[in-house]
C-alpha positions in Angstrom: 76.4 125.5 126.2 78.4 122.4 125.7 78.4 121.2 121.7 76.8 117.8 122.0 77.4 116.7 118.3 81.1 117.8 118.0 83.0 114.1 117.6 85.7 113.2 119.5 89.0 112.3 118.7 90.2 108.0 119.5 92.8 110.3 121.5 90.8 112.3 123.1 89.0 109.2 123.9 91.5 107.4 125.7 91.9 105.4 122.7 95.3 104.3 120.3 95.3 102.1 117.2 98.3 99.8 116.7 99.1 100.2 112.9 100.2 96.9 112.5 97.7 94.9 113.6 94.5 97.3 113.9 94.0 96.3 118.0 92.4 99.3 119.8 94.0 100.0 122.8 93.7 101.7 126.3 96.0 105.0 126.5 97.9 105.3 130.0 97.8 109.0 130.3 99.8 110.8 128.1 102.9 108.9 127.7 101.4 106.0 125.2 99.8 102.5 126.1 101.0 101.2 129.7 103.7 98.0 128.2 104.5 100.4 124.9 103.8 97.5 123.1 100.7 96.1 121.1 99.4 93.1 123.5 98.6 91.3 120.5 101.4 91.6 117.7 104.0 92.9 120.0 104.5 96.0 117.8 105.7 99.8 119.3 102.0 101.9 119.8 102.5 105.1 119.0 99.7 107.8 119.8 100.8 109.3 116.2 103.3 108.3 113.3 106.8 109.2 114.8 108.4 112.3 112.9 105.8 112.5 110.5 105.8 116.8 109.3 110.2 116.2 108.6 109.9 112.8 107.0 107.3 114.2 105.3 108.7 117.5 104.6 112.2 116.1 103.2 110.7 114.2 100.5 108.4 116.6 99.3 111.4 119.0 98.9 113.5 115.7 97.1 110.1 115.5 94.7 109.8 119.1 94.3 113.9 119.9 93.3 113.5 116.8 91.6 110.6 117.7 89.3 113.0 120.2 87.7 115.8 117.3 86.0 112.7 115.2 85.4 110.8 117.8 82.9 113.7 119.6 81.4 115.8 116.5 80.0 114.8 114.1 77.1 113.5 110.8 79.4 113.3 108.5 76.0 115.8 108.3 73.2 114.4 106.5 69.8 116.9 105.0 67.1 115.8 105.8 63.4 118.5 103.5 61.5 121.3 105.2 63.1 120.2 108.1 63.6 119.9 109.2 67.9 116.9 111.8 68.6 116.3 112.8 72.1 112.8 114.1 73.3 111.2 115.3 76.7 108.0 114.7 78.3 106.5 117.9 76.7 108.0 117.5 73.4 105.6 113.5 73.4 102.6 115.7 75.2 103.2 118.8 72.2 103.1 115.4 69.5 100.4 113.6 70.0 98.6 116.8 70.0 100.1 117.7 66.8 98.7 114.2 65.6 96.0 114.4 67.0 96.0 111.9 69.2 94.2 114.6 72.6 93.1 111.5 74.3 96.9 110.3 74.9 97.9 113.8 74.9 96.0 114.7 78.0 96.5 111.2 79.8 100.4 112.0 79.3 100.3 115.5 80.6 97.4 114.7 83.8 99.7 111.2 84.7 103.2 112.9 84.4 102.8 116.7 85.5 99.7 117.9 86.2 99.6 115.2 88.9 102.7 115.4 90.7 102.6 119.2 91.3 99.2 118.4 92.1 100.2 116.3 94.7 103.5 118.5 95.8 101.7 121.7 96.4 98.8 119.9 97.9 101.3 118.3 100.5 102.9 121.8 101.3 99.6 123.0 101.5 98.7 120.4 104.3 101.8 120.6 105.9 101.7 124.3 106.5 98.4 123.5 107.6 99.0 121.7 110.3 101.9 124.0 111.3 100.1 126.8 111.8 97.4 125.2 113.0 94.9 125.9 110.1 91.5 124.9 111.3 89.6 126.6 108.1 89.2 123.9 105.1 90.2 121.1 107.1 87.7 118.9 105.6 88.9 119.8 101.6 92.3 119.4 103.2 91.4 115.4 104.0 89.6 115.0 101.4 92.9 116.2 98.9 94.7 114.0 101.0 92.7 111.2 100.1 92.4 112.3 96.5 96.2 112.6 96.1 96.5 109.0 98.1 94.4 107.5 94.9 95.6 109.5 92.3 99.2 108.4 93.0 98.8 104.9 92.3 98.5 106.5 88.5 102.1 108.4 88.5 104.0 105.8 86.9 102.3 105.8 83.4 105.4 107.0 81.7 107.7 104.9 83.2 105.6 102.0 82.2 104.9 102.6 78.4 108.9 103.3 78.4 109.4 100.0 79.2 107.1 98.2 77.1 108.6 100.7 74.1 112.2 99.4 75.0 110.8 96.1 75.0 108.3 96.0 72.3 110.5 98.4 69.6 113.7 97.2 69.8 114.8 96.3 66.0 118.6 96.5 66.1 120.3 99.0 64.3 116.4 99.5 61.6 115.2 101.2 65.4 115.0 100.7 69.1 113.6 102.8 72.2 116.3 103.6 75.0 115.8 105.1 79.0 117.1 109.1 78.9 118.1 110.2 82.2 114.8 112.1 83.0 113.4 108.3 83.1 115.3 107.9 86.6 114.2 111.5 87.9 110.9 111.4 87.1 110.5 107.7 88.6 112.4 109.2 92.1 109.8 112.1 92.1 106.8 109.5 92.4 109.1 107.3 94.0 109.5 110.7 96.9 105.5 111.6 96.3 104.3 108.4 97.5 106.4 108.2 100.5 105.4 111.1 101.5 102.2 109.9 101.6 102.2 107.3 103.5 104.2 109.2 106.0 102.1 112.2 106.5 100.1 111.4 109.6 96.3 113.0 108.1 95.2 113.4 111.8 97.5 116.0 112.5 95.2 118.6 110.9 92.5 117.8 112.7 95.1 117.9 116.4 94.8 121.6 115.8 
């Protein structure tokens, strides 16, 4: 007996969604909408995001490569009475823990190291599950993707803090704060993971 509780997808129902205006359109067989364009807004209709897997892999590999200099190189330089002192992200985390500011240390540790690492590993696992057509843990994988999308907005907290310090703590020769090379790489990691989450089509998980 067939499972009557199974929910079919829009693709199986012969429908496609315009990603520009949200109009639901009928599909002409397996070749897309009859005209290929949305009759409402004129946007091209795709059943799935074009080259989603290739683009997402490229962005995730880029983020993984940029993560090394982002964490190993100095992210901030403080000049105090003409004496420069550079610090990495981990140096800042260790400093706050040593000073007893555990809450700030945990926030920086989470936003600067754990969140980017979670996004890189999480999206990589999703891509592998799509490639190898893993049918187990689909709901958990979908939940992980939603979490990745949600936490992505908090990934730039380090860059925001350094930018504010550079503006507020600038007293010439007495003391000043400047951005170090790792900040650029860290911003690259954040942008690459954000675009990876955007280009990834989560519907590919359920196509298996």
